[in-house]
Chimera marker file (.cmm) of the C-alpha trace (Angstrom):
<marker_set name="trace">
<marker id="1" x="-34.292" y="40.110" z="36.122" r="1" g="1" b="0" radius="0.5"/>
<marker id="2" x="-36.807" y="37.511" z="37.307" r="1" g="1" b="0" radius="0.5"/>
<marker id="3" x="-38.918" y="38.517" z="40.260" r="1" g="1" b="0" radius="0.5"/>
<marker id="4" x="-39.555" y="35.687" z="42.712" r="1" g="1" b="0" radius="0.5"/>
<marker id="5" x="-42.464" y="36.010" z="45.091" r="1" g="1" b="0" radius="0.5"/>
<marker id="6" x="-44.165" y="33.591" z="47.447" r="1" g="1" b="0" radius="0.5"/>
<marker id="7" x="-47.550" y="34.441" z="45.951" r="1" g="1" b="0" radius="0.5"/>
<marker id="8" x="-49.251" y="36.746" z="43.492" r="1" g="1" b="0" radius="0.5"/>
<marker id="9" x="-49.856" y="40.379" z="44.467" r="1" g="1" b="0" radius="0.5"/>
<marker id="10" x="-53.234" y="41.946" z="43.854" r="1" g="1" b="0" radius="0.5"/>
<marker id="11" x="-53.700" y="45.686" z="43.173" r="1" g="1" b="0" radius="0.5"/>
<marker id="12" x="-56.456" y="46.290" z="45.756" r="1" g="1" b="0" radius="0.5"/>
<marker id="13" x="-57.246" y="49.325" z="47.839" r="1" g="1" b="0" radius="0.5"/>
<marker id="14" x="-58.402" y="48.146" z="51.260" r="1" g="1" b="0" radius="0.5"/>
<marker id="15" x="-58.853" y="50.764" z="53.995" r="1" g="1" b="0" radius="0.5"/>
<marker id="16" x="-56.664" y="50.148" z="57.043" r="1" g="1" b="0" radius="0.5"/>
<marker id="17" x="-55.669" y="51.795" z="60.298" r="1" g="1" b="0" radius="0.5"/>
<marker id="18" x="-52.009" y="51.583" z="61.239" r="1" g="1" b="0" radius="0.5"/>
<marker id="19" x="-50.708" y="51.886" z="64.798" r="1" g="1" b="0" radius="0.5"/>
<marker id="20" x="-47.068" y="52.201" z="65.735" r="1" g="1" b="0" radius="0.5"/>
<marker id="21" x="-44.317" y="54.447" z="67.038" r="1" g="1" b="0" radius="0.5"/>
<marker id="22" x="-42.256" y="56.969" z="65.132" r="1" g="1" b="0" radius="0.5"/>
<marker id="23" x="-38.450" y="56.692" z="65.048" r="1" g="1" b="0" radius="0.5"/>
<marker id="24" x="-38.510" y="59.195" z="67.968" r="1" g="1" b="0" radius="0.5"/>
<marker id="25" x="-40.788" y="56.800" z="69.897" r="1" g="1" b="0" radius="0.5"/>
<marker id="26" x="-43.953" y="58.915" z="69.557" r="1" g="1" b="0" radius="0.5"/>
<marker id="27" x="-47.133" y="56.856" z="69.119" r="1" g="1" b="0" radius="0.5"/>
<marker id="28" x="-49.051" y="57.333" z="65.866" r="1" g="1" b="0" radius="0.5"/>
<marker id="29" x="-52.292" y="56.234" z="64.271" r="1" g="1" b="0" radius="0.5"/>
<marker id="30" x="-52.660" y="56.506" z="60.516" r="1" g="1" b="0" radius="0.5"/>
<marker id="31" x="-55.733" y="55.954" z="58.381" r="1" g="1" b="0" radius="0.5"/>
<marker id="32" x="-54.723" y="54.867" z="54.895" r="1" g="1" b="0" radius="0.5"/>
<marker id="33" x="-55.318" y="52.139" z="52.305" r="1" g="1" b="0" radius="0.5"/>
<marker id="34" x="-53.353" y="49.357" z="50.700" r="1" g="1" b="0" radius="0.5"/>
<marker id="35" x="-51.923" y="49.785" z="47.220" r="1" g="1" b="0" radius="0.5"/>
<marker id="36" x="-51.278" y="46.082" z="46.660" r="1" g="1" b="0" radius="0.5"/>
<marker id="37" x="-51.832" y="43.033" z="48.854" r="1" g="1" b="0" radius="0.5"/>
<marker id="38" x="-50.636" y="39.444" z="49.118" r="1" g="1" b="0" radius="0.5"/>
<marker id="39" x="-51.279" y="36.545" z="51.477" r="1" g="1" b="0" radius="0.5"/>
<marker id="40" x="-48.180" y="37.641" z="53.383" r="1" g="1" b="0" radius="0.5"/>
<marker id="41" x="-48.652" y="41.418" z="53.698" r="1" g="1" b="0" radius="0.5"/>
<marker id="42" x="-49.175" y="44.530" z="51.638" r="1" g="1" b="0" radius="0.5"/>
<marker id="43" x="-47.932" y="47.844" z="50.324" r="1" g="1" b="0" radius="0.5"/>
<marker id="44" x="-49.269" y="50.951" z="52.083" r="1" g="1" b="0" radius="0.5"/>
<marker id="45" x="-49.238" y="54.666" z="51.338" r="1" g="1" b="0" radius="0.5"/>
<marker id="46" x="-48.216" y="56.256" z="54.665" r="1" g="1" b="0" radius="0.5"/>
<marker id="47" x="-47.323" y="59.654" z="56.043" r="1" g="1" b="0" radius="0.5"/>
<marker id="48" x="-45.924" y="58.648" z="59.491" r="1" g="1" b="0" radius="0.5"/>
<marker id="49" x="-42.249" y="57.763" z="59.416" r="1" g="1" b="0" radius="0.5"/>
<marker id="50" x="-41.325" y="54.160" z="60.124" r="1" g="1" b="0" radius="0.5"/>
<marker id="51" x="-38.057" y="52.273" z="59.865" r="1" g="1" b="0" radius="0.5"/>
<marker id="52" x="-37.046" y="48.960" z="58.357" r="1" g="1" b="0" radius="0.5"/>
<marker id="53" x="-37.683" y="46.035" z="60.698" r="1" g="1" b="0" radius="0.5"/>
<marker id="54" x="-40.106" y="47.990" z="62.892" r="1" g="1" b="0" radius="0.5"/>
<marker id="55" x="-43.222" y="46.238" z="64.229" r="1" g="1" b="0" radius="0.5"/>
<marker id="56" x="-46.577" y="47.916" z="63.567" r="1" g="1" b="0" radius="0.5"/>
<marker id="57" x="-50.215" y="46.921" z="63.979" r="1" g="1" b="0" radius="0.5"/>
<marker id="58" x="-52.619" y="46.982" z="61.029" r="1" g="1" b="0" radius="0.5"/>
<marker id="59" x="-56.405" y="46.892" z="61.378" r="1" g="1" b="0" radius="0.5"/>
<marker id="60" x="-58.537" y="45.895" z="58.369" r="1" g="1" b="0" radius="0.5"/>
<marker id="61" x="-61.261" y="48.579" z="58.385" r="1" g="1" b="0" radius="0.5"/>
<marker id="62" x="-63.793" y="46.256" z="56.709" r="1" g="1" b="0" radius="0.5"/>
<marker id="63" x="-63.522" y="43.453" z="59.282" r="1" g="1" b="0" radius="0.5"/>
<marker id="64" x="-61.850" y="45.198" z="62.268" r="1" g="1" b="0" radius="0.5"/>
<marker id="65" x="-59.364" y="42.291" z="62.380" r="1" g="1" b="0" radius="0.5"/>
<marker id="66" x="-55.865" y="43.257" z="63.470" r="1" g="1" b="0" radius="0.5"/>
<marker id="67" x="-52.496" y="41.804" z="62.592" r="1" g="1" b="0" radius="0.5"/>
<marker id="68" x="-48.961" y="42.570" z="63.741" r="1" g="1" b="0" radius="0.5"/>
<marker id="69" x="-46.588" y="43.292" z="60.853" r="1" g="1" b="0" radius="0.5"/>
<marker id="70" x="-42.923" y="43.960" z="60.244" r="1" g="1" b="0" radius="0.5"/>
<marker id="71" x="-41.820" y="46.800" z="57.950" r="1" g="1" b="0" radius="0.5"/>
<marker id="72" x="-39.790" y="45.254" z="55.113" r="1" g="1" b="0" radius="0.5"/>
<marker id="73" x="-39.451" y="48.252" z="52.773" r="1" g="1" b="0" radius="0.5"/>
<marker id="74" x="-39.634" y="52.032" z="53.163" r="1" g="1" b="0" radius="0.5"/>
<marker id="75" x="-39.503" y="54.352" z="50.163" r="1" g="1" b="0" radius="0.5"/>
<marker id="76" x="-36.610" y="56.792" z="50.494" r="1" g="1" b="0" radius="0.5"/>
<marker id="77" x="-38.799" y="59.884" z="49.967" r="1" g="1" b="0" radius="0.5"/>
<marker id="78" x="-37.752" y="62.635" z="52.396" r="1" g="1" b="0" radius="0.5"/>
<marker id="79" x="-41.114" y="64.421" z="52.839" r="1" g="1" b="0" radius="0.5"/>
<marker id="80" x="-44.791" y="63.646" z="52.412" r="1" g="1" b="0" radius="0.5"/>
<marker id="81" x="-46.329" y="60.225" z="51.912" r="1" g="1" b="0" radius="0.5"/>
<marker id="82" x="-44.179" y="57.196" z="51.146" r="1" g="1" b="0" radius="0.5"/>
<marker id="83" x="-44.684" y="53.594" z="50.149" r="1" g="1" b="0" radius="0.5"/>
<marker id="84" x="-44.216" y="51.145" z="53.007" r="1" g="1" b="0" radius="0.5"/>
<marker id="85" x="-44.251" y="47.365" z="52.509" r="1" g="1" b="0" radius="0.5"/>
<marker id="86" x="-45.217" y="45.189" z="55.457" r="1" g="1" b="0" radius="0.5"/>
<marker id="87" x="-45.073" y="41.467" z="56.118" r="1" g="1" b="0" radius="0.5"/>
<marker id="88" x="-47.409" y="39.734" z="58.563" r="1" g="1" b="0" radius="0.5"/>
<marker id="89" x="-45.684" y="38.341" z="61.661" r="1" g="1" b="0" radius="0.5"/>
<marker id="90" x="-47.837" y="35.215" z="61.390" r="1" g="1" b="0" radius="0.5"/>
<marker id="91" x="-49.743" y="33.727" z="58.477" r="1" g="1" b="0" radius="0.5"/>
<marker id="92" x="-52.982" y="33.031" z="60.347" r="1" g="1" b="0" radius="0.5"/>
<marker id="93" x="-55.803" y="32.854" z="57.815" r="1" g="1" b="0" radius="0.5"/>
<marker id="94" x="-56.735" y="35.235" z="55.032" r="1" g="1" b="0" radius="0.5"/>
<marker id="95" x="-56.460" y="38.704" z="56.605" r="1" g="1" b="0" radius="0.5"/>
<marker id="96" x="-57.622" y="40.448" z="53.417" r="1" g="1" b="0" radius="0.5"/>
<marker id="97" x="-60.456" y="37.932" z="52.750" r="1" g="1" b="0" radius="0.5"/>
<marker id="98" x="-59.663" y="37.619" z="49.058" r="1" g="1" b="0" radius="0.5"/>
<marker id="99" x="-57.485" y="34.493" z="48.965" r="1" g="1" b="0" radius="0.5"/>
<marker id="100" x="-59.985" y="31.986" z="50.364" r="1" g="1" b="0" radius="0.5"/>
<marker id="101" x="-61.146" y="29.389" z="47.843" r="1" g="1" b="0" radius="0.5"/>
<marker id="102" x="-64.350" y="30.267" z="46.062" r="1" g="1" b="0" radius="0.5"/>
<marker id="103" x="-67.510" y="28.709" z="47.467" r="1" g="1" b="0" radius="0.5"/>
<marker id="104" x="-69.348" y="26.612" z="44.921" r="1" g="1" b="0" radius="0.5"/>
<marker id="105" x="-73.045" y="27.375" z="44.885" r="1" g="1" b="0" radius="0.5"/>
<marker id="106" x="-75.450" y="24.680" z="43.779" r="1" g="1" b="0" radius="0.5"/>
<marker id="107" x="-79.039" y="25.348" z="42.715" r="1" g="1" b="0" radius="0.5"/>
<marker id="108" x="-81.542" y="24.351" z="45.362" r="1" g="1" b="0" radius="0.5"/>
<marker id="109" x="-83.727" y="21.337" z="44.670" r="1" g="1" b="0" radius="0.5"/>
<marker id="110" x="-87.481" y="22.011" z="44.590" r="1" g="1" b="0" radius="0.5"/>
<marker id="111" x="-88.066" y="19.817" z="47.671" r="1" g="1" b="0" radius="0.5"/>
<marker id="112" x="-85.408" y="21.700" z="49.665" r="1" g="1" b="0" radius="0.5"/>
<marker id="113" x="-86.926" y="25.063" z="48.746" r="1" g="1" b="0" radius="0.5"/>
<marker id="114" x="-90.480" y="24.027" z="49.604" r="1" g="1" b="0" radius="0.5"/>
<marker id="115" x="-89.481" y="22.460" z="52.909" r="1" g="1" b="0" radius="0.5"/>
<marker id="116" x="-87.226" y="25.334" z="53.950" r="1" g="1" b="0" radius="0.5"/>
<marker id="117" x="-89.927" y="27.942" z="54.410" r="1" g="1" b="0" radius="0.5"/>
<link id1="1" id2="2" r="1" g="1" b="0" radius="0.2"/>
<link id1="2" id2="3" r="1" g="1" b="0" radius="0.2"/>
<link id1="3" id2="4" r="1" g="1" b="0" radius="0.2"/>
<link id1="4" id2="5" r="1" g="1" b="0" radius="0.2"/>
<link id1="5" id2="6" r="1" g="1" b="0" radius="0.2"/>
<link id1="6" id2="7" r="1" g="1" b="0" radius="0.2"/>
<link id1="7" id2="8" r="1" g="1" b="0" radius="0.2"/>
<link id1="8" id2="9" r="1" g="1" b="0" radius="0.2"/>
<link id1="9" id2="10" r="1" g="1" b="0" radius="0.2"/>
<link id1="10" id2="11" r="1" g="1" b="0" radius="0.2"/>
<link id1="11" id2="12" r="1" g="1" b="0" radius="0.2"/>
<link id1="12" id2="13" r="1" g="1" b="0" radius="0.2"/>
<link id1="13" id2="14" r="1" g="1" b="0" radius="0.2"/>
<link id1="14" id2="15" r="1" g="1" b="0" radius="0.2"/>
<link id1="15" id2="16" r="1" g="1" b="0" radius="0.2"/>
<link id1="16" id2="17" r="1" g="1" b="0" radius="0.2"/>
<link id1="17" id2="18" r="1" g="1" b="0" radius="0.2"/>
<link id1="18" id2="19" r="1" g="1" b="0" radius="0.2"/>
<link id1="19" id2="20" r="1" g="1" b="0" radius="0.2"/>
<link id1="20" id2="21" r="1" g="1" b="0" radius="0.2"/>
<link id1="21" id2="22" r="1" g="1" b="0" radius="0.2"/>
<link id1="22" id2="23" r="1" g="1" b="0" radius="0.2"/>
<link id1="23" id2="24" r="1" g="1" b="0" radius="0.2"/>
<link id1="24" id2="25" r="1" g="1" b="0" radius="0.2"/>
<link id1="25" id2="26" r="1" g="1" b="0" radius="0.2"/>
<link id1="26" id2="27" r="1" g="1" b="0" radius="0.2"/>
<link id1="27" id2="28" r="1" g="1" b="0" radius="0.2"/>
<link id1="28" id2="29" r="1" g="1" b="0" radius="0.2"/>
<link id1="29" id2="30" r="1" g="1" b="0" radius="0.2"/>
<link id1="30" id2="31" r="1" g="1" b="0" radius="0.2"/>
<link id1="31" id2="32" r="1" g="1" b="0" radius="0.2"/>
<link id1="32" id2="33" r="1" g="1" b="0" radius="0.2"/>
<link id1="33" id2="34" r="1" g="1" b="0" radius="0.2"/>
<link id1="34" id2="35" r="1" g="1" b="0" radius="0.2"/>
<link id1="35" id2="36" r="1" g="1" b="0" radius="0.2"/>
<link id1="36" id2="37" r="1" g="1" b="0" radius="0.2"/>
<link id1="37" id2="38" r="1" g="1" b="0" radius="0.2"/>
<link id1="38" id2="39" r="1" g="1" b="0" radius="0.2"/>
<link id1="39" id2="40" r="1" g="1" b="0" radius="0.2"/>
<link id1="40" id2="41" r="1" g="1" b="0" radius="0.2"/>
<link id1="41" id2="42" r="1" g="1" b="0" radius="0.2"/>
<link id1="42" id2="43" r="1" g="1" b="0" radius="0.2"/>
<link id1="43" id2="44" r="1" g="1" b="0" radius="0.2"/>
<link id1="44" id2="45" r="1" g="1" b="0" radius="0.2"/>
<link id1="45" id2="46" r="1" g="1" b="0" radius="0.2"/>
<link id1="46" id2="47" r="1" g="1" b="0" radius="0.2"/>
<link id1="47" id2="48" r="1" g="1" b="0" radius="0.2"/>
<link id1="48" id2="49" r="1" g="1" b="0" radius="0.2"/>
<link id1="49" id2="50" r="1" g="1" b="0" radius="0.2"/>
<link id1="50" id2="51" r="1" g="1" b="0" radius="0.2"/>
<link id1="51" id2="52" r="1" g="1" b="0" radius="0.2"/>
<link id1="52" id2="53" r="1" g="1" b="0" radius="0.2"/>
<link id1="53" id2="54" r="1" g="1" b="0" radius="0.2"/>
<link id1="54" id2="55" r="1" g="1" b="0" radius="0.2"/>
<link id1="55" id2="56" r="1" g="1" b="0" radius="0.2"/>
<link id1="56" id2="57" r="1" g="1" b="0" radius="0.2"/>
<link id1="57" id2="58" r="1" g="1" b="0" radius="0.2"/>
<link id1="58" id2="59" r="1" g="1" b="0" radius="0.2"/>
<link id1="59" id2="60" r="1" g="1" b="0" radius="0.2"/>
<link id1="60" id2="61" r="1" g="1" b="0" radius="0.2"/>
<link id1="61" id2="62" r="1" g="1" b="0" radius="0.2"/>
<link id1="62" id2="63" r="1" g="1" b="0" radius="0.2"/>
<link id1="63" id2="64" r="1" g="1" b="0" radius="0.2"/>
<link id1="64" id2="65" r="1" g="1" b="0" radius="0.2"/>
<link id1="65" id2="66" r="1" g="1" b="0" radius="0.2"/>
<link id1="66" id2="67" r="1" g="1" b="0" radius="0.2"/>
<link id1="67" id2="68" r="1" g="1" b="0" radius="0.2"/>
<link id1="68" id2="69" r="1" g="1" b="0" radius="0.2"/>
<link id1="69" id2="70" r="1" g="1" b="0" radius="0.2"/>
<link id1="70" id2="71" r="1" g="1" b="0" radius="0.2"/>
<link id1="71" id2="72" r="1" g="1" b="0" radius="0.2"/>
<link id1="72" id2="73" r="1" g="1" b="0" radius="0.2"/>
<link id1="73" id2="74" r="1" g="1" b="0" radius="0.2"/>
<link id1="74" id2="75" r="1" g="1" b="0" radius="0.2"/>
<link id1="75" id2="76" r="1" g="1" b="0" radius="0.2"/>
<link id1="76" id2="77" r="1" g="1" b="0" radius="0.2"/>
<link id1="77" id2="78" r="1" g="1" b="0" radius="0.2"/>
<link id1="78" id2="79" r="1" g="1" b="0" radius="0.2"/>
<link id1="79" id2="80" r="1" g="1" b="0" radius="0.2"/>
<link id1="80" id2="81" r="1" g="1" b="0" radius="0.2"/>
<link id1="81" id2="82" r="1" g="1" b="0" radius="0.2"/>
<link id1="82" id2="83" r="1" g="1" b="0" radius="0.2"/>
<link id1="83" id2="84" r="1" g="1" b="0" radius="0.2"/>
<link id1="84" id2="85" r="1" g="1" b="0" radius="0.2"/>
<link id1="85" id2="86" r="1" g="1" b="0" radius="0.2"/>
<link id1="86" id2="87" r="1" g="1" b="0" radius="0.2"/>
<link id1="87" id2="88" r="1" g="1" b="0" radius="0.2"/>
<link id1="88" id2="89" r="1" g="1" b="0" radius="0.2"/>
<link id1="89" id2="90" r="1" g="1" b="0" radius="0.2"/>
<link id1="90" id2="91" r="1" g="1" b="0" radius="0.2"/>
<link id1="91" id2="92" r="1" g="1" b="0" radius="0.2"/>
<link id1="92" id2="93" r="1" g="1" b="0" radius="0.2"/>
<link id1="93" id2="94" r="1" g="1" b="0" radius="0.2"/>
<link id1="94" id2="95" r="1" g="1" b="0" radius="0.2"/>
<link id1="95" id2="96" r="1" g="1" b="0" radius="0.2"/>
<link id1="96" id2="97" r="1" g="1" b="0" radius="0.2"/>
<link id1="97" id2="98" r="1" g="1" b="0" radius="0.2"/>
<link id1="98" id2="99" r="1" g="1" b="0" radius="0.2"/>
<link id1="99" id2="100" r="1" g="1" b="0" radius="0.2"/>
<link id1="100" id2="101" r="1" g="1" b="0" radius="0.2"/>
<link id1="101" id2="102" r="1" g="1" b="0" radius="0.2"/>
<link id1="102" id2="103" r="1" g="1" b="0" radius="0.2"/>
<link id1="103" id2="104" r="1" g="1" b="0" radius="0.2"/>
<link id1="104" id2="105" r="1" g="1" b="0" radius="0.2"/>
<link id1="105" id2="106" r="1" g="1" b="0" radius="0.2"/>
<link id1="106" id2="107" r="1" g="1" b="0" radius="0.2"/>
<link id1="107" id2="108" r="1" g="1" b="0" radius="0.2"/>
<link id1="108" id2="109" r="1" g="1" b="0" radius="0.2"/>
<link id1="109" id2="110" r="1" g="1" b="0" radius="0.2"/>
<link id1="110" id2="111" r="1" g="1" b="0" radius="0.2"/>
<link id1="111" id2="112" r="1" g="1" b="0" radius="0.2"/>
<link id1="112" id2="113" r="1" g="1" b="0" radius="0.2"/>
<link id1="113" id2="114" r="1" g="1" b="0" radius="0.2"/>
<link id1="114" id2="115" r="1" g="1" b="0" radius="0.2"/>
<link id1="115" id2="116" r="1" g="1" b="0" radius="0.2"/>
<link id1="116" id2="117" r="1" g="1" b="0" radius="0.2"/>
</marker_set>
């Protein structure tokens, strides 16, 4: 079976806060971390119950940026923590700050260094 993805997943643990509502409409806030990420979302380890298609809000704890997401997968575990995959509602920028192109650094010329201080 060939797996087709829009982009490569990276196994990174990035701390996040997740805000949403339980299936019984109770608000929740969860502090967790990603298991894998992609340009389009991520896989989380969560205790609060969520359902497929539900909208939640994720906050990147490093940058405090927030992004609305849609739940696209929920592990069928009955109790405890479960894997939850989310997809960003919009693809605005690099939410995880790991997909931006690398910045090429050039050595400074002696005249630039002397004149810069």
